[in-house]
N, C-alpha and C positions, 0 to 999 in steps of 0.2 A: 571915260577917265572919272574917278570920282574929283569933286568938284567942292564938295561939303562933307565935313566928318564931325558931326554932334557926338560928344558923349552925354547922356541924358540923366546915368546914374553912375557913382563907381562908390563901391563899398568893398568892405575886406571882406574876401568869399569864406561862407560857412564860418561867420565870425572869428577869423583870424586861425583856422588848425591850419596844424600845420601837415606836411608830406613830404618826409623824409628831407633829404639835404636839400631840396627846394625850397622848402619854409613854405611862407605862406601864400598865399594868394589873393589876387586884386579881381573883381567884376567889372565888368565896365560893359554898359549896353548903350545903345545910342542908334543914331539913323544916318545913313552916308545917303549923298545925293551923287547920282552919277548924270553923267552927259552923253550923250552917243552924237557926233559927226557919222549922219548916215552916208558920207560921200567916201570917206576914211577906208580903204580897200582889207583895213584890220578887221570891219564892220560888215564884211559883202555877205557873210554868212547868217546874219541874223535876218532872216526872215518877216515880212510884211512890216517893215521899216516904212518903204511907202503910204502905210495905212495911219503909221502914228501922227499925234496931233506935234508941231513943231513949234520950236520958240520963235520969236522975231529975227533971233541970229540962224537959226532953222537948225538947231539941238534938235534934240528928245531927252528928254530927261525922264530918269527914273528914280527913286526910292527904296531902299530896303535897312528892313533893321538889323544889328548886329550882335553878339555875345562875343569879347573877347575874354578870355582866361589867362594871366599873367602872372608870372610871381612876382609879388611883392617888392623884392629885391631880385632887380632883374640879373644882376651879376652870377647869380644864383640857378638862375634859367641856362637852355642850352641852344638857344639862339635859333629855336625853329618853330615855324608856326604849323601845327597841326589843324589844317583846316576840315570839317566834317560835313561834307554835302548834305542838309538836311533829308529825312525820306518825311514826303508830304507836309514838311515844316516842322518835324519834329528832329529831335537825335536820338541816334541805336548804339552809337558805336559803346556805352559804358553796358548797358545789356547782354550785345552780341560779343563783344573782344573783351572784355573786363571785368567780366563775373557779377556786374549789379543783376539784384535779384526781380527787379522789375525797369519797364521804361519810364523816364520822366522827362519831361520838358523844361521844367523848373532846375533841377538839380539845386534843390534847395537845401539838401538831407545827406549827409556823409556814406547813406548806404545805396542814393542814386548815383553813386561813383564805379561800385565797384571795391576792385584793388586799386584803381585811381591812379593804376601803371604810368599816364602821360602827365600826370601833376607830380608825382616821384620820380620821373626822370626828366622833370624841367623845363615841358613842350609849353610853348603858346597856345595854349587851341584859340579856333574863332569859327563861328560858324555866321551865315546871313541868308537870306530868303532869296530862292529863286524862283520860286515856283507861286505862281500870282494866281493858280488857282486852288492852294491849299487852304483849305479849313481853318477858319480864324479860332482860335484855343487858347488857352491862358496858355502862353509860353512859346507858342510854334511862331515860328518866322517865316512872314508871307512878304514876297514882291510886291511892292504896288507900282505898277506898268502902267501905262496912258493903254486908253481904249484906244481901240480900229475903229476908223471912219473913213470915209469916200467922200472928198471936196464936202467935209464939213455934215455931211448925211449918216446915218447910224448905218451898219452893215446889218443883215438880216440872210441866215443860210438855211434852207435845209438839212438838217443833220439827225443823226439817229446817237441814242444810249443803250446800253446795255443794264438791265437791274437784275439780281438774282440773291432771292430771299435765303438764308440758313447756312449758305458758304462762308463768304472772305468776307465778308462785312454784318454779318449777323443778322438776326431777323429782322426782316423790312416791315414797317407799318403802312409807308409811300416810298413813291419813287422822290427823290431827290435831284432835279437838273441839276446840271453843272453851269448850263447860262440861261438868261430870262428868255423865255416864250415872248416869242415879239407881239403875240396874240391869244387871247383866251376862249377863242373861236375853236370849238373842240372838231368842226370839220377842217381847220388847217394840221392838223394833228393825229396820228393813228399812233394804235396803243397794241401790240401782239403778241403772243404768247408760242415758245416752242419749248419741248422736253431737253432736245440734243442741239449741240450745235449746228448739227448737218440736217436736223429736220426743216420741211417748209413753214415759216410762220403762218399764224393763224389768229387773222384780225379779230380783238375783240371789237364790240358793238360801242358807238359812246354814250349807251345806256349800261354800259359795264365801267366807266370808270368817271373820275371828273376832275380841274382841275382845282387847289388848293387856292394855289395864288402863280404866281407866273414862274415859280420854283418847285412848285410840290404837286402832285399827282395822287389820287388815291384808286384806288376800287370801290367798287357799288355792288350791293349794297352797304351802308357805311360801316367799316370796322369789318368786311371782307381781307382778309391774307391774304397775299401770293402765295402760289403753292410752292413749296419748300424744292431750291434742287432747282426750278423751273427758268428759262431765259425770257425774259421780258423785255421788247424793245420798242423805245420810242421815239417816232418821227417827227419831229416839231421844226418851224422854224425860230432859230434861236439869233437870239442880239446881245448885242454890247458885248464882244470879245474884247481881251486887251493881248496886247501886243508881249505873248508869254516866251519870244528868244531872248526878250532882254533881256530873261534869266542868264545866260551865257556871260553877258557882257556883267555883270551884276559880280559873279563871282570871279570873274577875269580882272575888273578891276579893283575891288577890294580888296582883293588878296595881293594885287600888284601895288596896289596904294601903300599897303601894312609891310612890303617889302621893302619898295624903295624909296618911297616920299618920305623925306625928315619931316612933313609935320605931320609923320602916323608914330613919331617919338615915345609922344603921350602916351598913347593906347598902347603899345607894343613892349614901350618899355626900355627900348635900347636897338641895338643894329641887330638886324635878319641876315643868318647867314642861309637858311636854308627851307623850304617850302612842302610839307607832305599835305596831300589828300588823302581822304577814305571817303568808300561810299557805297551804304549797303545796300541790296536790292535795287529800288528805284532811283535810288542816287547812286549806286555803283552804274544804273543802265543810263544815268545822265552825264556822269563822269565818261566814259565809254563816248557817248555823242561832244561832250566837250570837245575831249580829244581830237574824234575824229574829224570836227569841222572846225579846227586849225586855232581853237582858243586859247590852249597854252601859251601862246604868244600875245604878250600884250602889245598896246597900239603902238607902244615906243621900239617893239621888235624882240623884249626883250623873255626869259622864261619863266612864268609864273609858277608852277608846280615842276621844283627836283624829282618830286615821285609820287606815284597813286596806288593807294592798294584798294583794287574794285572787289567786293565779295560779294557773291551769290548773284551776278547779272545775267549768267550766261551769256549770249551774245547779242543780247539784247539792247537798245534805246530808249530813252524817253519818247513817247507818245508828247512831243512837244512843238513839234514846227508848223504845226497846222494851224489856220486862222481860226480854230473851233477847238483846239486840241485839249486832250482828257490828261492831262499828264501821269494823275491816280492808275489808270489803268495797266494791268497787265497780261499779257496775252498768253492762255493756257488751253490745254485740251478742251476742257468744257467751257469756261469762262473766259470772255474777253475775246474770243478764237478769233475774230473777224478784226481785230483794232489794229494799228500799225505798228511793228516793235523792231521788226529784225530787220536791217537796211545794211545790204555790203557795202564795204568790205566787217569783217568777221573777226578776222585774225588779226594781230600785230606783225605775220607775216605776210611778204607781196602773196596774193594766190591772185586767180583768174575767175572771174565770173562764169560760168561755160552756158549765162544765158546771154548776156547782153556782150560778151567777150572784150568785157573793161579788165585791167588789170590794177588793182590796188592793195594798201595793206591801211592798218587803222592808225599805225604811227605813220609820220610824215618821211622818216630818218633825217631830220634836224636837229639843229641844236636846238631848238623848244620841244624836243619830244620828252617827255619824262621817263624817267628809269619806272617801268610798266608791271604794276604784278597781280594779278586776277586768282581768285580763288573763289570753287563752287564747289558746291555738294552733289550728291547724286540726282536729288530734285534737276537740279538745273543740266543735266546729259537728259532724264526723261522730259522735265519740258521747256527747257530754254536755249536747245542746241549748243551746250557747252562744248561740243566734241569739235565743233567747228571753230572754236577758238588756236585748235593745233591739227585741224586736218585741209585738206584742197574743200572746196565746198560741194562735192562730188560724194565727199565720204571714199575717195578711193585712195589714199596715200596719207601717211603722215608728214607733217610741214617743219622746218627746221624755224624757230622761234628766232628776232635776231636777240643782240646779247645783251641788250637794255629790258629785255621783255622776260616774265617765268608766269607760268600759269600750273595750277595744283588742283586735283578735286580731293578732296579731304571725303573720303569713301566713309559710304555705309548711314548717312547723315541725309537729313530734309533739310529744305530750304531756311525753315525759320526756327533751326536748330538754336538755342540756347542754354546757359547753365538754370539748370533747375525746369526744365521743360518735361513732362509726365509721359504715360502710355494711353490715356485715356484717349478712344478712337475719336467722341463728340460724333461727323456724319460720317464715319468713313469704316470700312469694314472691318479690317484689322485694328489692333492696337497700334498706335503712332510712334514713332520712330524717338527716343529719349537722348540719341548720343548727340554729346555735349562737345564742339569743333574749335572753340574758343583757345583753348589751350595751345594748338596748332596756329591759330591767327597772332596768339601774341607772339608766337616763336619768328614769324615769320614778319610781324609787325617790327620787333628789334634787328631783324635780318634787313629789314626795307633802310629802316635807318641808318643802319652801318653802312651800305650802298650807296646813300645818300651824303655823309658826314665821310666817313673814313675809305669810302672806294672799292670795298669788301665786297664780292658777289653774293648773293644768297645763295640756297642751295638750288641744283638744277631745277628745272622743271618736274613736277611729278603726276605726270597721266597717264593713264591706259592709253596704247598704242595699235596701232593694225598690224604692225611688222612682229611684234611682241606676241599678237592673238590674243589681244586683250580689250580689246574695243571693237564692239561688232553689231551689228543690227538687232533692236529690241526682239524681233520676230524670232532671231535665233538662239536667244536664250534660253542656259537650258536651267530652269527654277525649278527645285525641288517642289515636288508638290503634295500633298494630303489632306486630309477632308477639313472641312472649315478654312484653309486659307481661299483667300477671294484675289487671284491673279488678273493682271491687267493685260490687255491684248498688245499696246505699241505706245513707243512712246509719241510726243508732241511732234506736228509735222511743224517745218519751218519756211516759209514763205514770204515774197518781199513782200514789201506796204503796195496793198490794195484799196480799191473804192472800200468804205469802211461805210458810207453812208446808207448805198446797197450793194453788198456784199452778194461777190460772185466766185464760185470754184475759182481756185486758181489756174494761171495757165502752167506754172510748175512747181517744184520742192528740191529743195536742198536736203540734203542727204544728211541727217543727225543719227548719231550713232550713241552707243551707250557702254558699261563698263561689263566685261565678262564675271560671272560670278564661279564662285567653287560649289563642290557636293552642299553646303549648308545653303547655298544662295548669299553666299557672300562677296563682297565685289575681288575682286583677285589685285587692282592696282590703284594708282593714288595715293595719298598718304592715311596709313592704316593706323591709326592713335591705339593705343593697346587695348581699347573696347571692342573695338574691331579685330586686330592681330587676335587676341587670346579671348574669343567672344562667348559672352553666357548664350545668347540667340543669335538669329537672323535679323540684321539692319538693313534693310533699301531705304531709296530716295523716292519710292511710287506705292500709293495707296488706291483702291477704289472707295467710291462710295456707295454706303449700305440703303436698302430702301426705305423710305419713299424716295431716296435721292433717286438721278439717273445713273443708271446702271451700265458696265460697259467701259468706264472713260476714268482717268484719272484724277484721283480727287483732291485739286487744285495743286500745292506742291507739298503736301503731306507726305511721310512716309510712313514704312510697317516696321514693327518688331515683333517677332516672335520666337519668344523662349525656350532652351532647349530642353526637354522632358529632364527630370530629376535624376531617372533610373531605365534602363534598359526596359523593362517590364512597362515603366509609362508610356514609354514611349511607343512600345509594341502596342499594345492597349488602345493610343491614338489613333496610328497608323500614322505613325512621324517615320521617315526614312533619316532622320539626322541622327548623329550621334546623342547621347545623352550625355550631361552633364557630368555623372561619375564613370562613362567610359570615355570621355575625354581628358579629365583631369582626377584621375584613380587617386590623388590627396588634395587636400587643399594647400599643403608645400608647393606641390606641384605647380598647382593655379600660379600662386604668386611669385616663384622665379618667373614662369613665362611670362607675367605681366612685369617685372623690373628689366629681365633682360631687354623687352620690347620697349619697354619705355627710356632706358640707357641708351639703346641702339639709337633711337629717335635721338635724343639729346647727343650723339655724336655728330649725327649729320644736321644738328641744329635747326630740327624740326619741332623742339619740343624744348622748353626751359629746364633747367635743373628743378624749380621749386614744382612745379608742374608734375614733373615725372616723378615727383618727391611724394605727391600727392596721391597719382594714379595707386604706387606701391601700399601707400597707408591705407586706398579704400579695398585693396586687394587684402591687405591683410586683414579689415574687418570683415569682409567673406569669409576667408580663413576660420574663424572665428565665431563665424556661425551668427554676427548678427547683423 
């Protein structure tokens, strides 16, 4: 529970900027202190409590920074707390959902808020630290969790870390360890390299690298760069781990305090009727674990969140519960492939694990379950097993979700899609996918809030299905081929957690499926925005690496975009089997009308807001006018 809440700063947000009928906002930042009774049944799923230092009363203490944005005049708010689970200590909802052009941790300029929809609707926004391993940077929120020990002695364990230069984390000039090395003796640490995840590692001699300090390793001779795209594994004796799973308690206890404790009135400004959580990518995987482990019930047995919107998490959970966990990792076909992420049960529906025989569901079918909305892009079907959200684990049949859950595929979209993303291929073989899913997310955000507040259910789940023939093995996909296109062979496998320090071939795999495609290579099912339903090219959720990066594997969670040829002659010369723009849209007016119909149909289905539909139509008009 939260025992102390210290507001360290309070000021008018953005100098009193007004947000429609909600008016001006106040920004309050501070620190919350929580204490955990390790014997309370509500805390039984917090791992490693037996290793945490305790007070004289037997409690375990943590501290978390928090930030709250609330209407300056509480009566102008809507009485709902919107909590964003941070991603590596950062906030992402404004660039991913609300059209902000850039990501910002500080939110100190109006453009950082994009269209500021949550503020205009009167939400009270809240954030806190849950990840004690997040990098401390200006504006990030990092949990202060106690060190884990054993009878007063520091813990030491041999662990593995993986590093890749030039892909997900940019170009590396050194390897930064997640934990302190217990010794700098090179004989106790090994560094090895491999080109592909399935290759046997080749050990580099101690003359090829050295410690800079307890957290940094560099290759030798000095200035030698890691080979782009190759995997480097470091096995080393690590020490000084923190009790990371206390992050679950930090989220649970802070939101419960803001909602139910009269002492929070000054922070939130008045009574709170509802609570809603959002998590993007890693934060979404964290929320899936949060729900699955029972933390949506607080220590007093009350519901914490009334609803959750989990975006681009697939079936994953955060790598969070191990003593030396590394929550920043995300398992893909090439990178982080041997780290744990996928844990049964996957679906909100009750299913049976074919390997253990255990039957379970992510939701507990209790009064403390949240109304649960999960949205994914095509990339999560290729990399993150998203089909297992709505099929049995063997991929043999569709399953029906409980009435409290919805799942949506936003078709033709890559994982990190957001407004303004371009087609620059970077290290990919194909141009990247520029499709922006945020208009759909905004409509579903409002639908979830209506579900919570008014009891109006959102649209039915919109996903490809086995019975409809639109969900199939990636190897069976009939994607159009032409010279210059770099395809991929298969989607990422989904396996249960295993030995991540000394990985071995998994004993079994779950069956992940992907959405079928039409003759153009565009997906047949899910939510098709006007960009996908009335396309100017082929949009996929997969891409492949270009040389000198490893060949034949998925390029992280990137998608591809291949524009249609302008004319029949141009496509003939290119050997492109897809109809040209002139062939499919005989006149610009035809294109505009098709976009208008597609947009208005989505508005009718409550999958698009009218303002966003109008923007699609206006953009199509500029295409018609040749701009």
